[in-house]
C-alpha positions as CSV (number, residue, x, y, z in Angstrom):
1,M,39.3,-31.8,-0.5
2,L,39.6,-33.4,-4.0
3,A,36.8,-35.7,-3.2
4,T,34.4,-32.9,-2.6
5,L,35.5,-30.9,-5.7
6,P,33.4,-32.8,-8.2
7,T,30.3,-32.6,-6.1
8,A,30.7,-28.9,-5.6
9,T,31.0,-28.3,-9.4
10,T,28.1,-30.3,-10.5
11,A,25.3,-28.2,-12.0
12,Q,22.4,-27.7,-9.7
13,P,18.9,-27.3,-11.2
14,V,18.2,-23.6,-11.4
15,F,14.4,-23.9,-11.0
16,S,12.6,-27.0,-9.8
17,V,9.0,-28.0,-9.7
18,T,9.2,-27.7,-5.9
19,N,10.3,-24.1,-6.2
20,L,7.5,-23.4,-8.7
21,V,4.9,-24.9,-6.2
22,I,6.3,-22.8,-3.4
23,L,6.2,-19.6,-5.6
24,V,2.6,-20.3,-6.6
25,I,1.5,-20.9,-3.0
26,L,3.3,-17.7,-1.8
27,G,1.6,-15.7,-4.6
28,A,-1.8,-17.2,-3.7
29,I,-1.3,-16.0,-0.1
30,F,0.4,-12.6,-0.5
31,Y,-1.3,-11.2,-3.7
32,P,-4.8,-11.0,-2.0
33,L,-3.2,-9.6,1.1
34,Q,-1.3,-6.9,-0.8
35,K,-4.4,-6.1,-2.9
36,K,-6.6,-5.7,0.3
37,L,-3.9,-3.5,1.9
38,R,-3.7,-1.3,-1.1
39,E,-7.5,-0.9,-1.3
40,S,-7.7,-0.1,2.3
41,A,-4.9,2.5,2.0
42,S,-6.6,4.1,-1.0
43,R,-9.9,4.2,0.7
44,R,-8.4,5.9,3.8
45,R,-6.5,8.4,1.6
46,R,-9.7,9.3,-0.3
47,E,-11.6,9.8,3.0
48,R,-8.8,11.9,4.4
49,W,-8.7,14.0,1.2
50,A,-12.5,14.4,1.3
51,E,-12.3,15.6,5.0
52,E,-9.5,18.0,4.1
53,D,-11.5,19.4,1.2
54,R,-14.6,19.8,3.5
55,L,-12.6,21.6,6.1
56,A,-10.9,23.9,3.5
57,E,-14.4,24.7,2.1
58,L,-15.7,25.6,5.6
59,E,-12.6,27.7,6.2
60,R,-13.1,29.5,2.9
61,E,-16.8,30.2,3.6
62,E,-15.8,31.5,7.1
63,R,-13.2,33.8,5.6
64,D,-15.4,35.0,2.8
65,R,-18.4,35.7,5.1
66,P,-18.8,39.4,5.9
67,P,-18.2,40.4,9.5
68,S,-21.4,40.2,11.6
69,T,-23.0,43.5,12.6
70,D,-24.5,42.0,15.8
71,E,-21.9,43.7,18.0
72,P,-23.2,46.8,19.8
73,G,-21.0,49.7,18.8
């Protein structure tokens, strides 16, 4: 146990070049994927909002339209 104590207490490098390379590679992979996902989600959300606005406008026009007098009475 005493033989392993000095090796356990030696200072390990906090950030190595290898870790930096791995971080850069992960950033190069995941940043474009994340950006594309956000753009896709934003586009779908804008399309959904446009469709909801269109349906609300149709509903408003239908509600504001006077009743038809085509019915025999």
